[in-house]
C-alpha positions, -999 to 999 in steps of 0.1 A, spaced: -126 -342 232 -88 -343 235 -91 -337 272 -117 -366 277 -92 -389 260 -62 -378 281 -84 -381 312 -95 -416 303 -59 -426 293 -46 -414 328 -74 -433 344 -63 -465 325 -28 -460 333 -34 -455 370 -55 -487 372 -29 -507 354 -2 -494 376 -23 -500 407 -30 -536 398 3 -546 386 16 -555 421 -15 -578 425 -9 -617 421 -25 -646 432 0 -655 459 24 -628 471 62 -636 472 62 -618 506 44 -648 524 73 -671 512 97 -677 543 123 -701 554 113 -727 580 140 -713 602 122 -678 601 90 -696 608 103 -713 639 123 -682 650 90 -661 649 63 -683 657 41 -658 672 44 -634 644 30 -659 619 5 -677 642 -28 -681 627 -15 -666 592 -10 -682 560 27 -689 549 46 -708 524 77 -726 533 103 -743 509 117 -776 520 117 -813 519 86 -833 529 87 -864 550 59 -884 563 60 -910 590 32 -931 606 23 -905 632 37 -874 618 45 -852 586 69 -823 582 88 -798 561 124 -797 569 153 -774 555 189 -767 567 183 -786 599 150 -770 607 117 -788 608 80 -777 611 53 -803 616 24 -803 592 -10 -817 590 -20 -827 554 -56 -830 546 -68 -863 529 -77 -844 497 -38 -841 491 -23 -873 479 10 -878 496 19 -908 475 31 -884 447 59 -867 468 94 -876 469 119 -871 498 146 -858 474 127 -832 459 120 -796 473 84 -784 477 66 -750 486 41 -758 512 15 -733 519 -7 -735 550 -19 -717 583 4 -718 612 -15 -733 642 -7 -741 676 -26 -770 692 -24 -807 700 -8 -826 672 -19 -863 667 10 -887 678 27 -861 699 2 -857 727 11 -820 737 5 -785 723 31 -779 694 31 -755 664 23 -769 629 12 -760 597 -23 -768 584 -16 -774 548 -37 -762 519 -13 -766 490 18 -784 481 36 -775 448 70 -785 435 97 -758 440 
């Protein structure tokens, strides 16, 4: 009986330790805008999170940080009226390469899925 309890305890301990690194959003996919722009091919078609200031103009939107800017496509389901230019945000999305409305040529941009206050 004592051996069974010890084995069950070890199994539970291993399960807890094994799952302790699991989180909804890994910190490892948070990168700077600079890192993203310097390694576009590395992050192409992957989900990343960048931290920076949002801007929205008539034909383009972007995230800017320390002089680096990446264009973003924000879906209609995200209300951009709630964002402020003086506040930093975490912007999560998939890095894509294609035609960006208003630019007229192929560029790299983030297809946004989530925006949160930093």
